C-alpha positions in Angstrom: 92.5 122.3 124.6 94.7 122.0 121.9 98.3 122.8 121.5 99.5 123.9 117.7 102.7 125.4 116.0 101.6 129.3 114.6 103.8 131.9 113.2 103.5 134.6 115.5 104.6 138.4 114.1 105.9 140.5 117.0 105.4 144.2 116.6 108.3 145.5 118.2 111.0 143.3 117.1 110.1 142.3 113.7 110.8 138.9 113.7 108.5 136.3 113.5 108.7 133.4 115.8 108.0 130.3 115.0 106.4 128.6 118.6 103.6 126.2 120.8 100.5 127.9 121.4 96.9 127.5 122.9 94.3 127.1 119.7 92.3 129.6 122.2 94.7 131.9 121.0 94.0 135.4 118.7 96.1 135.6 116.2 96.7 139.0 115.5 99.2 141.3 114.2 99.8 143.1 117.6 100.2 139.9 119.7 103.1 139.5 121.9 106.3 137.9 121.8 106.0 134.4 123.1 109.1 133.3 125.6 112.0 131.2 123.0 111.9 127.8 122.9 114.1 125.2 122.2 114.3 124.7 118.9 112.7 127.9 117.4 112.6 129.8 114.0 113.3 133.5 113.4 113.4 135.1 110.2 113.5 138.7 109.9 109.5 139.9 109.4 110.3 142.4 106.9 112.7 140.3 104.4 110.2 137.7 104.7 107.4 139.8 103.6 109.0 141.5 101.1 110.0 138.3 99.7 106.6 137.3 99.3 105.5 140.6 98.2 103.2 140.8 101.3 102.0 143.4 103.5 99.3 145.2 105.7 96.7 142.8 105.9 98.4 140.4 103.8 101.2 138.9 106.4 98.5 137.6 108.4 97.8 135.9 105.6 101.0 134.1 105.4 101.4 133.6 109.0 98.4 130.8 108.4 99.7 129.7 105.4 103.0 128.8 106.5 101.3 127.7 110.1 98.7 125.6 107.8 102.5 123.7 106.9 102.5 122.2 109.9 99.3 121.6 110.8 98.8 119.3 107.7 101.6 117.1 109.4 100.1 113.8 110.6 102.9 114.3 113.7 101.2 117.0 115.0 98.0 115.7 114.8 98.5 112.9 116.4 99.8 114.9 119.4 96.5 116.7 119.9 95.0 115.4 123.1 92.9 112.6 122.8 89.7 113.4 124.9 89.2 116.7 122.5 90.6 115.2 119.5 87.8 111.9 119.7 85.3 114.8 120.6 85.5 116.6 117.6 86.4 113.2 115.5 82.6 112.1 116.9 81.1 115.6 115.8 82.9 115.6 112.6 81.5 112.0 111.8 78.1 112.4 112.4 78.4 115.3 109.9 80.5 112.8 107.2 79.5 109.3 108.0 81.4 106.3 107.4 80.6 105.4 103.2 81.4 101.9 104.2 78.5 102.1 107.4 76.3 103.8 105.0 76.7 102.1 101.8 72.8 100.4 101.8 71.6 104.1 101.9 74.8 105.0 99.0 73.3 102.1 97.0 69.5 103.6 97.4 70.4 106.4 96.4 72.3 105.6 93.1 68.9 102.9 92.3 68.0 103.4 88.2 70.9 105.8 87.6 74.2 105.2 86.3 77.1 105.0 88.4 80.0 106.9 87.1 83.5 106.3 89.1 85.9 109.0 89.8 89.4 108.2 92.0 92.5 110.4 93.0 95.4 108.4 93.1 97.6 109.2 96.3 96.2 108.7 99.7 92.9 107.0 98.0 94.2 104.5 96.3 98.1 104.1 97.0 99.0 105.1 100.1 101.2 108.8 101.4 104.6 107.7 101.5 107.6 110.1 102.1 109.1 109.1 98.2 105.8 110.4 95.6 107.8 108.2 93.2 107.4 105.1 95.7 103.2 105.7 95.9 102.7 102.6 94.3 99.1 100.8 94.2 99.1 97.2 96.0 98.0 94.5 93.1 94.7 93.5 95.5 93.9 97.5 94.5 94.6 97.0 90.6 92.7 94.5 90.7 89.9 95.8 92.7 89.9 98.8 90.0 89.8 96.4 87.1 86.5 94.8 88.3 84.9 98.6 88.9 85.7 99.4 85.5 83.9 96.8 84.1 80.7 97.8 86.5 80.9 101.1 85.9 82.9 104.3 83.5 85.9 104.8 85.9 88.4 107.8 85.2 91.2 108.5 87.6 92.0 112.3 88.4 94.8 112.9 90.0 97.7 115.9 90.2 100.4 113.8 88.6 101.1 113.4 84.8 99.2 110.8 83.5 102.2 108.8 82.5 103.3 108.7 85.8 100.0 107.8 87.1 99.7 105.3 84.6 102.9 103.6 85.1 101.6 102.7 88.5 97.9 102.1 87.5 98.5 100.3 84.5 94.8 99.7 83.6 94.0 101.0 80.0 89.9 100.3 80.2 90.6 103.7 82.7 90.0 107.4 81.9 92.7 109.5 83.2 92.3 113.6 84.3 96.2 114.3 85.5 97.4 117.1 86.2 94.8 118.5 88.2 92.0 117.5 85.3 94.2 119.9 82.7 95.0 116.7 80.8 92.6 114.6 79.8 92.9 110.8 78.4 90.1 108.4 77.4 90.6 104.7 77.5 92.3 102.8 75.1 90.3 101.5 72.4 89.4 98.2 72.3 89.2 98.1 76.4 86.2 99.9 77.5 83.1 99.2 77.0 81.8 102.5 77.5 84.0 104.4 74.8 83.2 101.6 71.8 80.7 104.3 70.2 82.2 107.4 71.7 85.6 109.4 69.5 88.8 109.3 71.5 88.6 111.5 74.8 91.3 114.3 74.6 91.6 117.5 76.2 94.0 119.9 77.2 93.0 123.7 78.5 96.8 124.7 79.5 98.7 123.2 76.7 100.0 127.5 75.9 101.6 127.1 79.1 103.9 124.2 79.1 107.2 126.0 78.1 106.7 128.4 81.3 105.6 125.1 82.8 109.3 123.4 82.3 111.1 126.9 82.3 109.7 127.0 86.2 110.4 123.8 86.5 114.0 124.0 85.9 114.2 127.3 88.5 112.5 125.5 91.3 115.2 122.4 91.3 117.5 124.9 91.4 116.6 126.9 93.8 115.6 124.5 96.3 118.3 121.5 95.8 120.1 123.3 98.7 116.6 122.0 100.8 117.5 118.7 101.7 114.4 116.3 101.6 112.7 118.7 99.2 111.6 117.2 95.6 109.7 119.4 92.3 107.7 116.9 89.8 107.0 118.0 87.1 103.6 116.5 86.3 103.4 118.1 82.6 100.9 120.6 82.8 101.4 121.7 86.7 104.7 121.5 89.3 104.8 119.8 93.0 107.4 120.7 95.5 107.0 117.7 98.2 108.1 118.5 101.5 107.1 115.6 103.4 111.1 115.0 103.8 112.2 118.5 104.7 112.9 119.1 108.3 110.0 120.9 109.7 113.0 124.7 110.8 113.5 124.9 106.7 110.0 124.8 105.6 109.1 128.7 106.3 112.9 128.5 104.2 111.3 126.1 101.4 108.2 128.4 101.3 110.1 131.8 100.6 112.2 129.9 97.9 109.3 128.6 95.9 107.6 131.5 96.3 110.4 133.6 94.5 110.3 131.7 91.7 106.4 131.4 91.2 106.0 135.6 91.7 108.2 135.9 88.2 104.9 134.3 86.7 102.1 136.5 86.9 100.1 133.4 85.2 100.9 130.9 87.3 98.8 130.2 90.9 100.6 128.5 94.4 98.4 126.4 96.3 99.4 123.4 99.2 98.0 120.1 99.4 99.1 117.3 101.6 103.4 118.6 102.1 103.0 119.8 98.9 103.3 123.1 97.3 101.2 123.6 93.9 102.0 125.5 91.1 99.1 125.8 88.2 98.1 127.7 85.5 95.8 130.7 86.0 93.3 128.8 83.2 89.2 128.3 85.1 90.4 124.6 85.5 90.0 122.4 88.2 89.4 118.6 89.1 85.6 120.2 89.5 86.1 121.1 85.6 87.4 117.7 84.8 84.4 115.5 86.2 82.2 117.5 84.3 84.1 117.0 81.2 83.7 113.7 81.5 80.5 113.2 82.3 79.8 115.1 79.0 82.2 112.8 77.2 80.1 110.1 78.8 77.0 111.5 77.8 75.8 112.8 80.8 76.0 116.2 80.5 72.1 117.1 81.6 70.7 113.8 82.6 69.2 113.5 85.6 69.9 109.5 85.2 73.5 109.7 86.4 75.1 109.3 89.8 78.8 110.1 90.1 80.7 108.9 93.1 83.5 110.7 93.7 86.8 110.0 95.9 89.7 111.5 97.2 91.5 112.8 99.9 93.2 116.4 99.0 92.0 120.2 99.1 92.2 119.7 95.6 89.4 117.5 95.4 87.1 119.7 97.2 86.4 121.6 93.6 84.9 118.3 92.5 83.4 117.6 96.0 81.5 120.5 95.4 80.7 120.9 91.8 78.8 117.3 92.7 76.9 119.0 95.7 75.8 122.0 93.1 74.3 119.6 90.3 72.7 117.6 93.4 73.8 114.4 91.6 75.7 111.8 93.2 78.4 112.3 96.2 81.6 113.0 97.2 83.4 110.5 99.5 86.5 111.7 101.4 89.6 109.9 102.2 90.9 111.2 105.9 91.4 109.8 109.7 91.0 113.4 110.8 88.3 115.7 110.9 88.2 118.4 107.6 86.3 120.9 106.4 85.1 119.5 103.2 82.1 119.5 100.8 82.1 115.6 100.5 79.2 114.2 102.3 81.3 111.0 103.8 84.2 109.8 104.8 86.5 106.6 104.5 89.5 106.4 106.5 92.6 105.1 104.1 93.4 103.7 101.0 92.0 100.1 102.7 88.3 101.6 103.1 88.6 102.5 100.0 89.3 99.4 98.5 87.0 97.6 100.9 84.2 100.0 99.4 84.6 99.9 95.9 85.2 95.7 96.4 81.7 96.2 97.7 80.4 98.6 94.9 80.8 95.9 92.6 79.5 92.7 94.1 76.6 95.2 94.4 76.4 95.1 90.9 77.2 91.9 90.1 73.7 90.9 92.3 72.0 93.8 90.1 72.6 91.9 86.5 
């Protein structure tokens, strides 16, 4: 049985208390208030729901949302009982086996087709670090990606702005889709053989939102400056509020602050990733749409001879995994050490395994030539 932190609202006192409960507990608005534990966090339920403009049945969704902030913490995941965790992992791995173990099956499925590579950045090419400004790619990984781009059309699809991720990667031969795919740019002319006879790729479906994004960025910086460890990142067409370095006792408070800003912008939506809040324009565009656009730019929009491979570690990558499933082409690889709900077919544990997989792909391709 797994224990984890949840937010339990008390119907009689109107207090929301963060405590540790068993995963066998049923989460309902009528749940009784658990015994107060040292270090618990209490917030007025009325004040919390009013600030987030949530009432009635939606309060349960709020509770799940705040709880998911805690569930995304590696420290919580590592505290799971070893036997239960191992059983869950074994079951999950049967459904999403290691791409390294299944490498021959993957290459066999791609035989006779053009492989096109799509790579997330944070947690995929670089490790997740406390300071997002220091998420540097290793020299070895950069060399591996450079070799990969000589063998296959290669894109980086990230929540970061293009300028930021390019300052990390420094490879002009890649396609870049920043801001969760809302800012797409092709390789620099003369650096890639895949765009020699094609016009320069440049697409920004959320261009009209720039003034609003900048305004919301300034408000979020001001609103969160009193929360130690919170960091607001302007990714040009979207915003990120990182709480990886925020004390867990301050997470609910930070969620309130972020929501209080976002609610003033009806055309912006708030979602959550790995220790980060994401604020994006409400446009019908995501990493899956970006993948589709890039395939079309490469001339593979209606082709049955293409085999896209997308590697990512975050919830936002699920849109791309789902698209590949719907197309019935290629496959998705989820980077994770823990079981997660996913549309990916295979898994890799960390950036080191990603690099090993990419290296083997390059070696396989070189033998085919």
